[in-house]
C-alpha positions as CSV (number, residue, x, y, z in Angstrom):
1,M,1.3,17.9,-7.3
2,A,3.5,15.2,-5.9
3,S,4.4,15.4,-2.2
4,F,7.4,13.0,-2.1
5,S,10.1,11.6,-4.4
6,F,13.0,9.2,-3.8
7,G,15.4,11.9,-4.7
8,A,14.2,14.3,-2.0
9,G,13.7,11.6,0.6
10,N,17.1,10.1,0.1
11,A,18.7,13.6,0.3
12,R,17.1,14.1,3.7
13,K,18.4,10.7,4.8
14,L,22.0,11.6,3.9
15,L,21.7,14.9,5.7
16,S,20.3,13.1,8.7
17,I,23.2,10.6,9.1
18,P,24.3,12.3,12.4
19,L,20.8,11.8,13.8
20,Y,20.8,8.1,12.8
21,A,24.2,7.7,14.5
22,A,23.0,9.4,17.7
23,G,19.8,7.4,17.7
24,G,21.7,4.1,17.2
25,L,23.9,5.0,20.2
26,L,21.0,5.9,22.5
27,T,19.0,2.7,21.6
28,R,22.0,0.7,22.8
29,L,21.7,2.4,26.2
30,I,17.9,2.3,26.6
31,P,16.7,-1.2,27.6
32,R,13.8,-2.5,25.5
33,S,10.7,-3.7,27.3
34,R,9.7,-7.3,27.4
35,D,6.3,-6.9,26.0
36,Q,5.6,-3.4,24.5
37,W,4.7,-3.1,20.8
38,V,4.5,0.1,18.7
39,F,2.7,0.4,15.4
40,G,2.9,3.0,12.6
41,C,1.6,3.4,9.1
42,A,2.4,6.0,6.5
43,V,-1.2,6.4,5.3
44,G,-2.8,6.6,8.8
45,I,-4.7,4.3,11.1
46,A,-5.2,1.7,8.4
47,D,-3.7,-1.0,6.2
48,G,-2.2,-4.2,7.5
49,A,-1.0,-2.4,10.6
50,L,-4.5,-1.8,11.7
51,A,-5.5,-5.5,11.1
52,L,-2.5,-6.7,13.1
53,W,-3.2,-4.1,15.8
54,E,-6.6,-5.6,16.3
55,E,-5.3,-9.2,16.3
56,A,-2.4,-8.4,18.7
57,T,-4.3,-6.4,21.2
58,A,-7.2,-8.9,21.2
59,R,-4.5,-11.5,22.3
60,G,-3.4,-9.3,25.2
61,E,-0.3,-7.5,23.7
62,R,0.5,-4.0,25.1
63,A,0.7,-1.6,22.2
64,V,0.7,2.0,21.3
65,W,0.2,3.7,17.8
66,L,2.6,6.3,16.7
67,T,0.8,9.1,14.8
68,G,2.2,11.6,12.3
69,T,-0.6,14.2,12.1
70,A,-3.4,15.7,14.1
71,D,-5.9,13.9,11.9
72,E,-4.3,10.5,12.7
73,A,-4.4,11.3,16.4
74,R,-8.1,12.1,16.1
75,E,-8.8,8.9,14.3
76,A,-6.8,6.9,16.9
77,E,-8.8,8.7,19.6
78,R,-12.1,7.8,17.8
79,R,-11.1,4.1,17.7
80,G,-9.9,4.1,21.3
81,I,-6.3,3.4,20.3
82,P,-3.6,4.6,22.7
83,H,-1.3,6.9,20.7
84,V,1.6,9.4,20.8
85,R,3.2,11.6,18.2
86,K,6.0,9.7,16.5
87,T,8.3,12.7,16.3
88,G,9.8,14.3,19.4
89,L,11.0,12.8,22.7
90,R,7.9,10.7,23.5
91,G,7.9,9.1,20.0
92,F,11.6,8.4,20.3
93,W,11.2,6.9,23.8
94,R,8.3,4.7,22.9
95,T,10.0,3.4,19.8
96,A,13.3,2.9,21.7
97,R,11.5,1.0,24.5
98,A,9.4,-1.2,22.2
99,R,10.2,-4.9,21.8
100,V,8.2,-5.1,18.6
101,V,8.0,-2.4,16.0
102,V,5.4,-2.8,13.2
103,V,5.5,-0.7,10.0
104,T,3.9,-0.8,6.5
105,H,6.1,1.5,4.4
106,G,9.3,2.3,6.1
107,F,11.0,3.0,9.4
108,G,9.6,6.6,9.2
109,D,6.2,5.1,10.0
110,V,7.5,5.2,13.6
111,N,10.4,7.2,15.0
112,R,13.1,6.2,12.4
113,Y,16.0,7.0,14.7
114,A,15.0,4.5,17.5
115,V,14.3,1.2,15.7
116,A,17.7,-0.5,16.1
117,G,17.5,-3.5,18.4
118,A,13.7,-4.1,18.1
119,V,12.0,-7.0,16.5
120,L,11.1,-5.2,13.3
121,V,7.9,-6.3,11.4
122,Q,7.6,-4.9,7.9
123,L,4.1,-5.6,6.6
124,W,4.7,-3.7,3.4
125,H,1.6,-2.4,1.6
126,G,1.0,-4.4,-1.6
127,I,2.3,-7.1,-3.9
128,P,5.0,-5.5,-6.0
129,L,4.6,-5.4,-9.8
130,K,7.1,-2.5,-10.2
131,R,10.6,-3.2,-8.8
132,I,11.1,-2.0,-5.2
133,G,13.9,-1.7,-2.7
134,L,17.4,-3.0,-3.7
135,D,15.9,-4.3,-7.0
136,S,15.2,-0.7,-8.3
137,A,17.7,2.0,-9.2
138,E,15.0,4.5,-8.4
139,T,15.2,3.6,-4.7
140,L,18.8,4.9,-4.7
141,R,18.1,8.1,-6.5
142,S,19.3,11.2,-4.6
143,G,18.7,14.9,-4.9
144,I,22.3,15.4,-3.7
145,L,24.8,14.7,-6.4
146,P,22.3,12.6,-8.4
147,D,25.0,11.2,-10.8
148,S,27.5,10.3,-8.1
149,R,28.3,6.6,-7.8
150,I,29.7,7.3,-4.3
151,V,26.3,8.7,-3.2
152,R,24.4,5.8,-4.7
153,G,26.8,3.3,-3.1
154,M,26.3,5.0,0.3
155,L,22.6,4.9,-0.1
156,R,22.7,1.2,-1.1
157,R,24.7,0.4,2.0
158,M,22.4,2.4,4.2
159,Y,19.3,0.8,2.7
160,A,20.8,-2.8,2.9
161,G,21.9,-2.2,6.5
162,A,18.4,-1.0,7.5
163,T,16.5,-3.8,5.8
164,R,18.8,-6.4,7.4
165,R,17.1,-5.4,10.7
166,I,13.7,-6.7,9.6
167,R,12.8,-9.9,11.4
168,V,9.4,-10.6,9.8
169,L,8.2,-9.6,6.3
170,P,5.0,-11.5,5.4
171,A,4.6,-12.7,1.8
172,A,1.3,-13.3,0.0
173,S,2.7,-16.4,-1.8
174,H,6.0,-18.2,-2.7
175,L,6.2,-16.2,-5.9
176,V,5.9,-12.9,-4.0
177,R,8.3,-14.2,-1.3
178,G,11.1,-14.3,-4.0
179,R,10.5,-10.7,-4.9
180,L,10.6,-9.5,-1.3
181,E,13.7,-11.5,-0.4
182,S,15.5,-9.9,-3.3
183,A,14.1,-6.4,-2.8
184,F,14.9,-6.3,1.0
185,G,18.0,-8.5,0.9
186,L,16.6,-11.0,3.4
187,P,16.9,-14.7,3.9
188,A,13.9,-16.9,3.3
189,E,13.2,-17.6,7.0
190,R,12.5,-14.0,7.6
191,V,9.9,-13.8,4.8
192,P,7.2,-16.4,5.8
193,V,4.4,-17.1,3.4
194,T,1.5,-16.2,5.6
195,G,-0.7,-14.0,3.4
196,E,-1.0,-10.3,4.0
197,P,-3.1,-8.9,6.9
198,R,-4.3,-5.9,4.8
199,V,-6.4,-8.2,2.5
200,D,-8.2,-10.3,5.1
201,V,-11.1,-7.8,4.9
202,L,-11.7,-9.1,1.4
203,S,-12.2,-12.7,2.6
204,R,-14.2,-12.4,5.8
205,G,-17.9,-12.8,5.9
206,T,-20.1,-13.4,2.9
207,A,-19.8,-11.6,-0.5
208,D,-23.1,-9.9,0.1
209,E,-22.0,-8.7,3.6
210,R,-18.7,-7.3,2.2
211,R,-20.6,-5.6,-0.7
212,R,-23.0,-3.9,1.7
213,R,-20.3,-2.7,4.1
214,A,-18.2,-1.4,1.2
215,R,-21.1,0.4,-0.5
216,A,-22.1,2.0,2.8
217,A,-18.6,3.3,3.3
218,I,-18.4,4.6,-0.3
219,D,-21.7,6.5,0.2
220,R,-20.2,8.1,3.4
221,V,-16.9,9.3,1.8
222,A,-17.9,10.0,-1.8
223,G,-21.6,10.8,-1.6
224,P,-24.7,8.6,-1.7
225,L,-25.3,6.6,-4.8
226,P,-28.4,4.6,-6.0
227,D,-28.0,0.9,-5.4
228,D,-28.1,0.1,-9.1
229,T,-25.4,2.7,-10.1
230,R,-22.2,1.0,-11.1
231,V,-19.0,2.2,-9.4
232,V,-15.7,2.3,-11.3
233,L,-12.5,2.9,-9.3
234,Y,-9.6,4.5,-11.1
235,A,-6.3,4.1,-9.1
236,P,-3.1,5.1,-10.9
237,T,0.2,4.3,-9.2
238,W,2.9,6.7,-7.9
239,R,5.5,8.0,-10.4
240,D,8.1,9.3,-8.0
241,G,7.2,12.9,-8.4
242,A,6.8,12.9,-12.1
243,P,3.5,14.3,-13.7
244,D,0.8,11.8,-14.2
245,P,0.6,11.1,-17.9
246,A,-2.9,9.5,-17.7
247,V,-4.9,12.7,-16.9
248,P,-7.5,12.7,-19.7
249,S,-7.5,15.4,-22.4
250,P,-10.7,17.4,-22.9
251,E,-11.7,15.1,-25.7
252,E,-11.0,12.0,-23.6
253,W,-13.1,13.5,-20.8
254,R,-16.0,13.8,-23.1
255,T,-15.7,10.2,-24.2
256,L,-15.4,9.0,-20.6
257,L,-18.4,11.0,-19.4
258,E,-20.5,9.6,-22.3
259,V,-19.6,6.0,-21.3
260,L,-20.4,6.7,-17.7
261,E,-23.7,8.3,-18.6
262,R,-24.8,5.5,-21.0
263,S,-23.8,2.8,-18.4
264,D,-25.2,4.6,-15.4
265,A,-21.8,4.5,-13.7
266,V,-19.7,6.8,-11.5
267,L,-15.9,7.1,-11.6
268,L,-14.1,7.4,-8.3
269,V,-10.6,8.8,-8.7
270,R,-8.1,7.4,-6.3
271,S,-4.8,9.2,-7.0
272,H,-1.8,7.8,-5.2
273,P,-1.4,9.4,-1.8
274,L,2.2,10.4,-2.6
275,G,1.4,12.1,-6.0
276,A,-1.9,13.3,-7.3
277,G,-2.9,14.3,-10.8
278,E,-5.5,16.9,-11.7
279,Y,-8.5,14.8,-12.5
280,R,-11.1,17.5,-13.0
281,P,-13.6,17.1,-15.9
282,P,-14.0,20.2,-18.1
283,V,-17.7,20.3,-17.3
284,G,-19.6,20.0,-14.1
285,T,-20.8,16.4,-13.4
286,D,-21.5,14.1,-10.5
287,R,-20.3,11.1,-12.6
288,V,-16.7,11.7,-11.5
289,R,-15.9,12.0,-7.8
290,S,-12.7,12.0,-5.7
291,L,-11.8,9.2,-3.4
292,G,-8.4,10.6,-2.3
293,S,-6.4,9.6,0.8
294,D,-7.8,12.7,2.5
295,L,-11.2,11.0,2.4
296,V,-10.2,7.3,3.1
297,A,-6.8,6.2,4.1
298,D,-7.1,2.6,2.9
299,V,-9.2,1.8,-0.2
300,T,-8.8,-2.0,0.0
301,P,-11.9,-2.5,2.2
302,L,-14.0,-0.6,-0.4
303,L,-13.1,-2.9,-3.3
304,P,-16.2,-5.2,-2.8
305,G,-18.3,-2.1,-3.4
306,M,-16.8,-1.4,-6.8
307,D,-17.8,-2.9,-10.1
308,V,-14.7,-2.3,-12.2
309,L,-11.1,-1.3,-11.4
310,I,-9.0,0.8,-13.8
311,T,-5.3,0.9,-13.0
312,D,-1.8,0.8,-14.5
313,Y,0.8,-0.8,-12.2
314,S,-0.9,-0.7,-8.8
315,S,-0.9,-3.7,-6.5
316,L,-4.7,-3.3,-6.4
317,A,-4.7,-5.3,-9.6
318,F,-3.5,-8.4,-7.6
319,D,-6.1,-7.8,-4.9
320,A,-9.1,-7.3,-7.2
321,G,-9.5,-11.0,-7.8
322,L,-10.1,-11.6,-4.1
323,V,-13.5,-9.8,-4.6
324,P,-13.5,-10.8,-7.6
325,L,-13.5,-7.5,-9.6
326,P,-12.8,-7.1,-13.3
327,V,-9.8,-4.9,-14.2
328,V,-9.1,-2.6,-17.1
329,F,-5.4,-1.8,-17.5
330,L,-4.4,1.7,-18.6
331,A,-0.7,2.3,-19.1
332,P,0.1,5.3,-21.4
333,D,3.7,5.4,-20.3
334,L,4.6,1.7,-20.1
335,A,8.0,1.9,-21.9
336,E,9.2,4.9,-19.9
337,Y,8.0,3.6,-16.6
338,R,9.5,0.1,-17.2
339,A,12.8,1.7,-18.2
340,R,12.9,4.0,-15.2
341,R,11.4,1.8,-12.4
342,G,11.7,-1.7,-13.7
343,M,9.1,-4.5,-13.3
344,Y,9.0,-8.1,-12.0
345,G,8.2,-10.2,-15.0
346,R,6.3,-9.0,-18.1
347,Y,3.5,-6.5,-17.9
348,T,1.4,-8.6,-20.3
349,D,1.6,-11.5,-17.8
350,V,-0.5,-9.3,-15.5
351,A,-2.4,-7.0,-17.8
352,G,-2.9,-9.3,-20.8
353,E,-2.0,-8.4,-24.4
354,D,-5.0,-6.0,-24.7
355,W,-4.0,-3.4,-22.1
356,A,-5.0,0.2,-23.0
357,A,-2.5,2.8,-24.0
358,S,-5.0,5.7,-23.9
359,W,-8.2,6.7,-22.3
360,T,-9.9,6.3,-25.7
361,Q,-9.0,2.6,-25.6
362,A,-9.8,2.3,-21.9
363,C,-13.2,3.8,-22.4
364,A,-14.1,1.2,-25.0
365,Q,-12.9,-1.6,-22.8
366,L,-14.7,-0.1,-19.8
367,E,-18.1,0.0,-21.6
368,A,-17.7,-3.6,-22.8
369,V,-16.8,-4.7,-19.2
370,L,-19.8,-2.9,-17.8
371,R,-22.1,-4.7,-20.3
372,D,-20.5,-8.1,-19.7
373,P,-17.9,-8.4,-16.8
374,D,-17.6,-12.2,-16.8
375,E,-14.4,-12.7,-18.9
376,R,-12.5,-9.9,-17.2
377,T,-13.6,-11.1,-13.8
378,A,-12.4,-14.6,-14.5
379,R,-9.0,-13.2,-15.6
380,S,-8.8,-11.2,-12.4
381,F,-9.6,-14.2,-10.3
382,A,-7.0,-16.3,-12.0
383,L,-4.3,-13.6,-11.5
384,S,-5.2,-13.4,-7.8
385,E,-5.0,-17.2,-7.3
386,H,-1.5,-17.0,-8.8
387,M,-0.4,-14.3,-6.4
388,H,-2.3,-15.0,-3.1
389,A,-1.7,-18.3,-1.4
390,Y,-4.5,-17.8,1.1
391,R,-8.0,-16.4,0.9
392,D,-9.4,-17.6,4.2
393,G,-9.3,-14.3,6.1
394,R,-6.7,-15.7,8.6
395,N,-3.5,-14.0,7.2
396,T,-3.3,-11.7,10.2
397,E,-3.5,-14.7,12.6
398,R,-0.6,-16.4,10.7
399,V,1.5,-13.2,10.8
400,Y,0.9,-12.8,14.6
401,R,2.1,-16.4,15.1
402,A,5.2,-15.7,13.0
403,I,6.0,-12.7,15.2
404,R,5.5,-14.6,18.4
405,A,7.8,-17.4,17.0
406,A,10.4,-14.7,16.4
407,L,10.0,-13.6,20.0
408,G,10.2,-17.2,21.3
409,A,6.4,-17.6,21.8
410,P,3.8,-17.7,23.8
411,R,1.4,-14.8,24.8
412,G,-1.8,-15.2,22.8
413,V,-0.5,-17.9,20.3
414,S,-3.2,-20.5,19.7
């Protein structure tokens, strides 16, 4: 069941307008510190926020992480990261006092009522294929008077006003920069082409080292696997609360399990953290295992341990070529999804003309890729080169320098 939708989230924002107004007033009265940073991330102690945390604190920045759950607090404790709960007075105070506020999804990653006046760094959490922000009508959908133009107009003004506060929004490439400028309504100087901190992990060290680390992590969270067993990651994207149309039928499950058995492969199912489908085979098997966000907050570092990625519209498709990892595209609802959410460019420019519309087609492609991955791997690498300007493992360093430039330098800038 989905745990979030734009309609429900936007309804809560409309009902919270008095709290935003009160927070905006208080942040004008509370002086911001000269050097305090706060970090938050919707999926936990992970993603680009964690990469930037490590870079910033290594350079001497004073920082605290704002957690949303007890599990996040325990993970922060395990990592030795100073933290406070983002809700309540302490979270408000820390956010209101911070000079720099770092998020990956939205202002709710920290205390959303206290961000006005800070240097806001929005790392985002993937290269968009589906339209986002101001480019998508879905962003402005509301559970309150959903057909009202007045409500949509109010939400657009609220969203545009909020995104105008962003000072640094890193882009993976000049192509991606154009999408982010449009989606967030920002001028080019606030969207530097630095590369994304979240993918540095895919470029640091040797390929063998990355593979060993990733397979060890997979064994820990999904159960141990023999070294020669191939690992297939299935990662469908979020559908804003709608049921996932790609859950296999009993017949498709049988076909999929036969392919996995013949190929000595395991399927790891990574449903989107905001909306999970019911991916349970009709028979008991250890060939299909969960890799949900309850087990691992950020799947990106695990990509080098995979052998094939199956996805629909996820930004993981753009990251797979950094491994490089062959991709099978499965999009049973392309027409409906494109009409509702919208896309940047043509789907075939990303997925090719041979994308699968059903698990039956996807299974045939998967078996072929497991036999001979070279052609799909080359396609994936080419797509990644098109979307990522850098693959040197130094994106986080460039983002840190961009933030310090916004602050007027120096601290740990080299």
